[in-house]
N, C-alpha and C positions, 0 to 999 in steps of 0.2 A: 524562285526558279528564274525569274525574269532578270533580277539584278545580278546574280552571281552565275547561274547556269549558262545563259546566253553569252555572258562575258567570256567564260572559259571555252565556250564553243568557238569563239572568234580567234583564240590564241594559236590555232594551227596554222594561220596565214604568216608567211615569212616577213611581209612588210610590216604588220602591225604588232605582231607578237603580243607582249603583255599591255600594249597600248589599246588593245581591244577591249580589255576589262575596263579601262577608263572611259573610253568611248561609250561602252555599254552603261556605265553608271551615269554619265551626263545625258545620254539620249533617253534612258529609262526615267531619270528623275525629273527632266523636263517633260517628257511625254506623259508622265503619271499625273502631273499637275494639269497639263492641258487637256488631257482626256477626261479627267474629273470634271473640269469646268465645262467641256463640251457635252458630255453626257448629262450634266446638271442643266445646262441651258436648253437642251433639246427635250429632256424628258421630265424634269421636275422643278421647273421654274415657277414659282407663285408669283403672278403678275401683280397681284394687289399689294403684297409686301415687299417684292423684290428679292426674295430669298430663294436659295436652292436648297432643297431638301435631299439628302442623300441617304439612300436606302441600300442595305446589302443585296436586296432581291434583284435589282435591275442596274442600278447606277455603278456599283463597284465591279459586278461581273462584267459588264460591258466595257468598263474602263480597262480592266486587265485584258480582255480580248483584243481591244484596240491597240493597247500598248504592245502585246506579244506580236501582233501583225506589223506594226510599225518597227519594232526592233529587228524583226526577221527581214524586213524589206531593206532596212539599212545595211544589213550584213550581205544581203544579195547584191546591193549596189556596190559595196566595197569590194566584193570579189570580182565584180564585173569591171571596176576601174582599176584593179590592182596592176594590170600589165599596161593599160593605155595611159594613165595619168594619175594625178594625185587626186584624192577626194578628202576635202577637209570638213570641219565641224560645221562650216557654214551650210554646206550642201546637206549634211545629214540632218541638221537641225530644221532647215526649211522644208525638207521632204517629210520629216517627222510632223511638223505643224500641219502641212497640207493633208497628209494621209490620215491623221486623227481627226481632223475636221471633217473630211469626206466620209469617214467610218461613222462618226457620230450622226452625220446627217442621214446615211443610208440606214442605220439602225433605227433612227427615229421614224423614218418612213415605213420600215418593215413591221416595227411594233404598233404603230398607231393607225 
């Protein structure tokens, strides 16, 4: 749903059309890796061995929640900037990095 569904949700905009699918794949692939690392660092880092243990019960579910909110925020920003100016991938990736980091920290404080 995140990789294909949100990408085709973006195609209704005149300015981006099928580029929205490409933006979606790039944002989602980068966000998936970063969210998995952030959830692992905050929730399941073993300090003695330095390894991150990934479990389906918490890490992967929180990763997909963080990724979905980050992708939807990117689309909200793109529709906001559609008439005022250009929004490039640097803006989208930087907000993706920041938002997923904040979501990881907040979910750590809520669960712990």
